[in-house]
Every structure is written in C-alpha cells, then in structure tokens.
N, C-alpha and C positions, 0 to 999 in steps of 0.2 A: 328474888331470883336465886336459884341454887348455884352452888359453886361449879357444878357440872355444866350448867348452861353458860355461865360466864367463861369457862375454859373453852367451851365449844365456839362461842362467839369470837373469843380471842384467836383461836386457831384459824377460823374462817378469815378473819381480818388479816392474819399473818400470811395466809396463802394468797389472798387477793392483792396484797400490797404491791408485789412486783408488777402485776398486771395493770393496776391503777397508775403506778409510777410510769410504766411504759407508755400508757395511753396519754398521760399528761406531757411526757417528753415529746411524743409524736405530734401532739396538738401544738406545742410550742414551736416545733420545727416547721410544721405546715404554716403556722401564722407568720413566721419569719419569712418563709418562701413567698407566700401570697402578698405580704406587705411590701416586699421588695419589688415584685412585679407591678403592684399598684402604684408604688412610688415612681416607677419608670413609665407609667401611663399605658401599661400593657395588660392590666387586669382591672376592669371596671364592672364588677358583677358580684355574684354570691356563690358560696361554696357550701356543700353539705357532704361530710365524709363520715362513713360508718365502718366499724370493724367488729366482727363477732356480734352483729345485730345491734350494736350500740352506737349512737352518734358520738363521735369523738371530737368533731370540729364542725362548727357552723359560724360563718361570719360573712358580712357583706362589706363591699368597698365601693366608694364613688357614688355617682349621681345617676338616678333614673331620669332626671331632668336637670341638666347642668345650668340652664338659664335661671331656674327658680331655686336652685340648690336643694332640690328634694332628693334625699338619700335613697339609695337602693336598700331594700330590706329582704328578709327571707321570703316575703310574700310577693316580691316583684315578678312580673311576667315578662318572659323573654322569647324571642324567636329561637327555635332549636335547630333549624336548618336540616342537615342530613341525618340527624337523630330520628327524623321522621321515618327513615328507611326501615328501622327495626320494628316500628309499629306496623308499617305496610307489610313487611315480611310475616309478622306474627298473625295478622289478620288472614293472609293467604294460607298459612298453616292451619288456622282455625277452620277455614272453609274446606280445606282438605280433610280435616278430621270429621267434618260434617258430610263428607262425600259429595260436596258440591263442585269440587274440582280436584285435580291431581297435579302435583308438581311435574309429573311426567307428561302432562298434556302439552301439545304444541299450541302456539298462540293462534294459529290459523283457526282453531276451534272457536275462538272468541272474536277474532278479527278476520273474517273471510276475505280473501283476496290480498292479504298482507304479503308482500314479496318475501319468499322463502319462509313463510309462516309455518310451513310443514316441517321445517328443520329446527326452528327455535322453540325450545321448551320453556315452560314457566321457571323451571330450575335454573336455566341459563340466565334469565332475567334476575333472579334472586342472587346469583353468584357473580354478576358482572362478567359473564362469559358468553354473552350472546353475539358479540361482534357488531352490535348496532352502532350506527353513527351517533356520536355524542351531540345532544341537542344544543349544548352551549356553543357549538361551532357555527350555528345558524344565525346569520345577521338578522333575519326576520324574527327569530325567537327572541333575540336580545332586545328588540324593540318592544315586544309584548311584555318582556320581563320588567321593563322600566315604565310600563303604562299602568293605568288603573282600570282598564277595560277587562271585563270578564272574558276569559279565554276558555274555549271548550276543550275537553280532552282530545276530541277529533282534530282540532286545529293543531294542538301540540304534536300529535302523532304525524301530522302532515309534514312537519319540519324535518323528520328523519326517515319516514316510511320508505321513500323511493331512493334513498342514498345507498350506495353499495356498502356491504358489510366490510368491516375492517379485517375480519378473519372468520374462519369456519366456526359456527357455534360449538362451544364446548372445548375448544382447543387452546384457548388462552384467556387471560384475565385483563380486562381494561375497565376501570371504574366508569360507570355509564349511568347517568341520570335518566336517559331515554328508557332504559329497561325498567326502572322503577316507576316511571310515568305510565308505561304499559301495564304494570301490575295494578296501578290505581284504576285504570280503565277496566281491567278484568274484574276487579272488586266491584265496580259499579254495575257491570253486566250481570254478575252472579247474584249480587244482593238486591239489585233494583234501587239502590240508594246512591246519592252522590258520595264521593269519597269522604268529604267532611262529615256527612250524616252517618255514614257507615262507621267511621271512627268513633263518633259520639255514641252510636247505638250499641256497638259491640264492646268498646273498651272504656271510653272516658266516663260515661254515666254509670255503668255497672260497678266500676271500681272507684267511684267518687273522686275522679280527677277533675274537680270542679273548676279549676283555673287553667285548664288546657283546652285547646281547640284548634280550629282551622280558620284562616283569614285574619291574620294579625292586623292588616291594614284597617279593617272595619271594626276591630275590637275597641269598645269604649269601657275602660276600667281604670280606676284611680291607681292601680298597681302596675299598669302598662308602662314599660320602659321606652324611652326615646332612643332610637338607634344613632350611633355616632361612628364616623370613620376615625375620629381622633378626639380625645377630650383630656384637658388638663385644667388647672385652676385659671390659667390665663388664655387658653385657646380651646374653642369647641368647633368641630367641623361635622355637621350633620351628614349622615349616610343617606344615600338614595334609598327609597322604599321599594323593595321588590314585590311584584304582583304575586299574591299567593296562588292565583289560578294558573300562573306560569310555573311556579316552583312545585305546586301540586303535590303528588304523592311521593315525590323524592325529597321535598324539603319545606313544606308549608305549615307544619304544626308549630304551636307555641306552648309553653308550659312554665312551671315553677320547680324549684329544687324539691319541694315536698311532694308535688305530684309525681315527679320522676322517681322519688324514693318509693312511692306507692307502686309504681310500675315495676321497679326492681323487685319488690316483695311479691308482686303478682307473678312475675316470671320465675322467681326462685321457688315459690311454693306451688308452682304449676296450677295456678288458679284460672288461667286463661287457656293456655295450650298445655298439652300433656308433657310429662318428663321426656318421653320419646321425641316429641316434636322439638322441645327446647334443646335437647342434645343434638338433634339434626341441625337446628339453626346455629348452634355454637360449635359445630364441627368444622375443621378446615377442609373445605371442599376443593378450593383452588387458590393458590397464591396467598394463603393466609386469610381467606374470606369465607364466611359461612353464609347464612341468610340474614342480611341486614346487620352483620357484626364482623369486625375484624378479629381474628384469632391470633394470639401471640403468646409468649411465655416470658417470665422473669424469675430468675432464681428457682427454676424448676416448677413454677406455678403457672397454671393456665390463666391467661388474661383475655377477657372478652371486652371489647371496647368499640366505640365509634365517636366521631366528632361531627360537628356541623358548622358550616360557614356560609352565612348569607350576609348581605350588606346590613350592617347595624345589629347583627346578632350572631354570636358563636357559642358553641356548646361542646362539652366533653363529658362522656359517661363511660366509666370504667368499672368492671366487675372482676373480682378474683374470688372464685367460689370456695376454695379450701378454707380461707379465713373469713368468709362471709363479708368481704370488703366491697363497698360501693363508694365511688368517687363521682360526684356530680358538680360540675362547674358550669355556670351560665354567665354570659358576658354581653353587654349591649355595645360592643365594639366590633368593628370590622378588623379582624386580626388573624394571623396564622399562629399565634403564640399559645393558644389555649391547650392544644394537644400536648405540647412539650411541658406545660405547667402541670397538667394532669398526670403525665408520666413521672414527673418529679415528685408529686404527692405520693404516687404509688411506690416509688423508690424509698421514700421515707418509711412507709408502712412495712415494707419488706426488707428494710435494712440494706438497701442497695445504694451505690454511689449516686449522688445528684449534686447539682450546683445551684447556689443562690445567685441570681443575676446581679451584675454590677453595672453602674452607669458607664456608658461608653467614654473612653478617654482618647482625645485626639493625639495622633502621632505627628511628628514634624517631618515634612518632606523637603528635600533639597531643592534648590533653585531650578535645576534642570527638569526635575520631575514635575514641579508645579506648572511649568509652561506646556507640558504635553496635554494637559486637560483643557486648556483655554480654547474656546471656539464656540460655534453654533451647531446644534444637533437637531435634526428633523425627525420627530416621532410620528406626527400626522399633520395635516394641514391646519389643525386647530391646537396642536400641542408641540411647541418648539421651545428648546432650551438653549440658553446662552450661559456659558461658563466664562467668567472674567477674573482678573487678578488685580488686586491693589496691594502693593508691597508683597508680603508673605501670606496674604489671605486670599483664598479663592471664594468666589461668589456664584451662587446659583440663581438664575432668573428664568421663570416660566412665562413665556409670551411677553406681555408688557407689564407684568407685575414687578413690584419692587425687588431688586436683588437682595438675597439674604446670604449670610456667611455659610459656607459648608466646610465640614471638618473631615479629615482623613481618619478613618478607623484603622485602616491598614492600607498598604499600597493598592490603589485602584478601587477602593471601597470607601464611600463617604456617607456622612449623615448630616442632618440639619438639627439645630437646637430646637427643643420642644416640638418635635414632629416625628412621625413614624416612617418617614421616607428614607429609603436606602438607595444610593446611587452607585452604580458599578460601571466601570469603563473596561474596554478590552481592545485587542488588536492594535497594538502600537506599530505604526508604520510611518517612516519618515519623521520620527520624533514627535508624532501627534497620535492621540487616541482617535480611532475611527468609529467606535461604537459606544453607545450608552444604553444602560438598562436601568429602569426606575421601578422599584417595588414599593407599594404603599397599600397597607391593608391586605386584601386578597387580590389586588390588581398588579399586573406586571406589564410594563410598556418598554419597548426598545426602539432605537432609531440609529441613524448614521450621521456622521459629520457632514455638514453642508459644504 
C-alpha cells in the first residue's frame, strides 16, 4: 500500500472519529435512559434508533412471556395501536394518486345517507377535524372492544353515525378514532378488499414487512408478545385483549421494529406515495396534525411523530428528516410513558435537555394531613376503595382485597409499591378529601367519598 493511500485512510479516520465518538456517546445515553425506565417497570420492549441512515442503538428489555421468562428480542411482534393511522392515511393518499378518490371528496359519496355526509370531507377524517362523535364514548362499542366476536365496519359506524357533531367540520381539532374507522370503510369500498387484506396487498407484502399484519388476537407466531398491564420480576398482570375488528383501521395493526424501519425507508424514499403526498401528510394542517402524523419541532428541526396505545401494546415512532433520524419503540405494556421516553431519546440525539427517571421517593405527611384521606370512596358499584390508617402508614384497599401500603409522592398524590397505579385526591372540605382519581396504564377512574 502506498504512503499516499495510508495518509488518505488516516485522514478519513481522523474526520470520522468525532462522528463515531458522538454516536457512541448518544448510544450510551440512550441505554442509560431506557435501562432506567426498564428498571422502573415502565419499558418492557425493544428499541431501534437510527441517525444519518445508520443504526446507532438497538436493544430489548424484559419479557415477551413473563411466566416462561422468554425474553423480548429484536424480532418480537407487538401491537402498534394508533401507529396504524399513518398506514391508513398513506393508503388513502395512494388511492388519491391513482385517482380512485380525492381527499376533497365528501364522505356521502361513499356512505350514502350518512348524516351531514355532504359536509364532512375525507381530509377532515385524516386531520381529526370532522367533529364526529368519538367511538370510545359508546358503551356498546366498549363491549365489542372487549369481545372476540367479529365486528363489521357497518356496526362500528352505527355507534357514532347518528350522534350530533361536536363542531362544524373543518373548524376545530379533536382526536377521533371514528374518523379513521370511516377511512378504513372507504378503503374497503374503493379497493374491494377488507382493510386487513388491503394493507397486506398494497403495503405489507410489496415492501416485505413480513412480520406485520392485522388481527393480533389470531396471530400464531413464536415471536408474538403477551400483553401486560404491569410486569415486574415479582408481579405480572395480564392486559385485556382488545378486538382487532373493533380497533380496526384506527389501531389494529401489529409489527416489529425492523418492519417499521422498512416503513420509514419506504416513506423517506417515496417508494409508496410521492414526495408531494408525503409532504402533504407531514404538513401541519390543523393544531399540529397532518394526515396520520403529529407535527412538531425541536431546536428548529421538524419532528414527525405518532404513538399508539392499546391494552397490552404501546408504540412510539419519531422521524426527524434533516438528520435522517428514526426512533422506533415498541412495548408490550399498557402505559402512557412511551411517548415521553421517545421524546427523551430525540432530545439526546438533538442535544436538548432531558431527564433520566428516578424511583419515586415517599414524602412524610403530618398527622393532620394523613387523616384527611381516610374513608371510603365509590367509583362504581363494582369498584370501591377504602383508605385506612395504621399509625403513620396509609393503606389502600380495593373492594375486599388485602389492604396494601400507599405512599405519598407529594401532597394529595400517592403511589403503591411495585405497581403503576397513581392515586390522587382533591376537594378538601370539612377536613376530609371528597374526591379520588385513580390512573393505571391508560385507564382513569374517579369517584366520590361515601
């Protein structure tokens, strides 16, 4: 090898060294962050982080099956919840490119007789600006959500079709699963395929996303994760299994980190929809929302992101185009923590402030304050809470279960050991708390003192 070649190689190595060192430093920070969340039982999943087209971090934490101690791996399959929406939106845009529909079409064209169907456009559905009644408000829908019976799109639509609009279409933003369910119905009408088959035919098969699909309940695969509402070394609580035919085109897809990385490349390289369509999908149309994506910024950089939350599965997908950053986090836990985790990973990559989580430390309350919480609270006929006191320790009891110690994180906010439950009190009146609010996973319950 000539001396010229050796000098050239040395120069290249010298120029690349700061980049390599920066990538290693970022990887170490991401690992510290995710390890901290895993230790607190708030991340039980897998992460794949890329910058400038190169994977800089990939690691998995926890169990896909806690009972058998089978670990999560890079190949593990997770429910992705509302990440489904950007697939739905992309397919709508593809059909628009093929002149099979237009985002300016009113939904009455595809659903004759739909109340005010002449006012609501496909674009309103894409941007959550339709004013439609949110399907999760329907008690009948919630029964279907927790069943295993196949639910037709027509039945889903019946749960919100005749409800009054919350506002005039196009005048406000309100996150609405009903709108994305209608988009799935329109996809079926236009393609002649079921939503799941349409996804498979147009996106999953052509781009070799071989471990992604529709209907997680029926999936039989050794890499399938079991969904938990909470999991630690000493405690596991299985999550309910949501019906994919009820979550439908707003939240029923499943995937892996590598399949989602393929999807990122497909979008970035305009292999499915054109650059013009992708720009339209990732433009802020109303209240920081595009077509299936939230649009934000950090340190002057455009951030494109979405998360998904279903029982037993959460997801976070973040893109930062300028630095070719993609952050993909998948979790088999019911939790609201994944989006903040993803934002912290992004902050590391853009050299912005972030915090590594710490274990909660109880604070000491005085004698008078302890007594204000003691009593019974009614949340529902089947969910009643008793708060008792033994010396300086408060105890939480649900129905007839064994009382467990609860600890003050700060005044009026409490937590349980080895659990994700948060308990809040408010409305002090007559030296007693009158209201209780309990948050656990994605569930929130509230009640009043008996």
